[in-house]
C-alpha positions as CSV (number, residue, x, y, z in Angstrom):
1,M,25.4,15.8,69.7
2,G,27.9,12.9,70.8
3,Q,30.6,12.8,72.8
4,F,34.3,12.9,71.2
5,K,35.4,9.5,72.2
6,A,39.5,9.8,72.7
7,N,39.8,6.1,72.6
8,Q,39.1,5.5,68.8
9,L,41.8,8.3,67.8
10,V,44.3,6.4,70.0
11,D,43.2,3.2,68.6
12,R,43.4,4.5,65.0
13,L,46.9,6.1,66.0
14,E,48.2,2.7,67.8
15,A,47.0,0.5,64.5
16,A,49.0,2.9,61.9
17,A,52.2,2.3,64.1
18,K,51.9,-1.0,64.3
19,A,51.4,-1.4,60.3
20,R,54.3,0.9,60.1
21,Q,56.3,-1.4,62.2
22,A,55.2,-4.4,60.5
23,T,56.6,-2.9,57.3
24,V,59.7,-2.2,58.7
25,A,60.3,-5.4,60.1
26,R,59.2,-7.0,57.0
27,F,62.0,-4.9,54.9
28,R,64.4,-5.8,57.7
29,A,63.6,-9.7,57.4
30,R,64.3,-9.7,53.5
31,P,67.4,-11.1,52.8
32,A,70.7,-9.4,51.6
33,A,71.5,-9.0,48.3
34,D,74.6,-11.5,48.7
35,D,72.3,-14.4,50.3
36,P,72.4,-17.5,48.1
37,I,68.7,-17.8,48.0
38,V,68.3,-14.3,46.7
39,L,71.2,-15.2,44.0
40,A,69.5,-18.3,43.0
41,R,66.2,-16.2,42.3
42,Q,68.1,-13.8,40.2
43,S,70.1,-16.4,38.0
44,A,66.7,-18.0,37.3
45,R,65.1,-15.0,36.5
46,R,68.4,-14.4,34.2
47,A,67.9,-17.8,32.6
48,I,64.0,-17.1,32.0
49,I,64.9,-14.0,30.4
50,Q,67.3,-15.6,28.0
51,A,65.1,-18.3,27.2
52,R,62.2,-15.8,26.3
53,E,64.9,-13.7,24.3
54,V,66.0,-17.2,22.3
55,R,62.3,-17.7,21.8
56,E,61.6,-14.0,20.3
57,H,64.9,-14.6,18.2
58,E,63.6,-17.8,17.0
59,R,60.1,-16.3,16.5
60,E,61.4,-13.6,14.4
61,M,63.6,-15.9,12.3
62,A,60.6,-18.1,11.7
63,R,58.8,-14.9,10.7
64,Q,61.3,-13.9,8.2
65,E,61.7,-17.4,6.5
66,A,58.2,-17.3,6.4
67,E,58.0,-14.1,4.7
68,A,60.9,-14.9,2.6
69,Q,59.0,-18.3,1.3
70,R,55.9,-16.3,0.7
71,E,58.0,-14.0,-1.4
72,A,59.8,-16.8,-3.2
73,E,56.1,-18.4,-4.2
74,A,54.6,-14.7,-5.1
75,L,57.7,-14.5,-7.9
76,A,57.3,-18.1,-9.0
77,E,53.6,-17.4,-9.2
78,L,54.0,-14.2,-11.2
79,E,56.9,-16.1,-13.4
80,R,54.3,-19.0,-14.0
81,Q,51.6,-16.4,-14.9
82,E,54.0,-14.4,-17.3
83,A,55.0,-17.8,-19.2
84,E,51.4,-18.6,-19.5
85,R,50.6,-15.2,-21.3
86,I,53.5,-15.6,-23.4
87,R,52.6,-19.2,-24.4
88,Q,48.9,-17.7,-24.9
89,A,50.1,-14.7,-27.1
90,A,52.3,-17.3,-29.2
91,E,49.2,-19.8,-29.6
92,K,46.8,-16.7,-30.2
93,A,49.6,-15.6,-33.0
94,E,50.1,-18.9,-34.6
95,R,46.4,-19.2,-34.9
96,Q,46.3,-16.0,-36.7
97,A,48.9,-17.0,-38.8
98,A,47.0,-20.3,-39.7
99,L,44.0,-18.3,-40.4
100,A,45.5,-15.9,-42.7
101,A,47.3,-18.4,-44.2
102,E,43.7,-20.3,-44.6
103,Q,42.1,-17.2,-46.3
104,K,44.9,-16.5,-48.2
105,A,44.6,-20.0,-49.8
106,A,40.8,-19.8,-50.1
107,R,41.1,-16.1,-51.8
108,D,43.7,-17.4,-54.2
109,A,41.4,-20.6,-55.0
110,R,38.6,-18.2,-55.7
111,F,40.8,-16.0,-57.9
112,A,42.2,-19.2,-59.6
113,A,38.6,-20.4,-60.4
114,R,37.6,-16.9,-61.5
115,K,40.6,-17.1,-64.2
116,A,39.5,-20.5,-65.0
117,R,36.1,-19.6,-65.6
118,A,37.1,-16.2,-67.7
119,R,39.7,-18.5,-70.1
120,R,37.1,-20.9,-70.8
């Protein structure tokens, strides 16, 4: 069995202590909240956030406008289709009336011809 090496334990403990000290030193080295650099960074972040909100608002407005445009186009298409359907129904009724008039004229002509033959 290997012999216990106390050096390794001490080295690890020292490394952990140095790491903690480095973390504390980094925390202490941070600038204060009223430091001009920190304030400038915060204002830059606020400006970025505001610009992002403006872009999101513009995108939302554009999306709503496009949706309204699509709805208007769909409504116009439905109206056009309805007008076309009405026009076709009117043409069909006109054709049926013309056909009925032709058939009546033909029937009347046949009746008149039959009457004329019977009178002879």
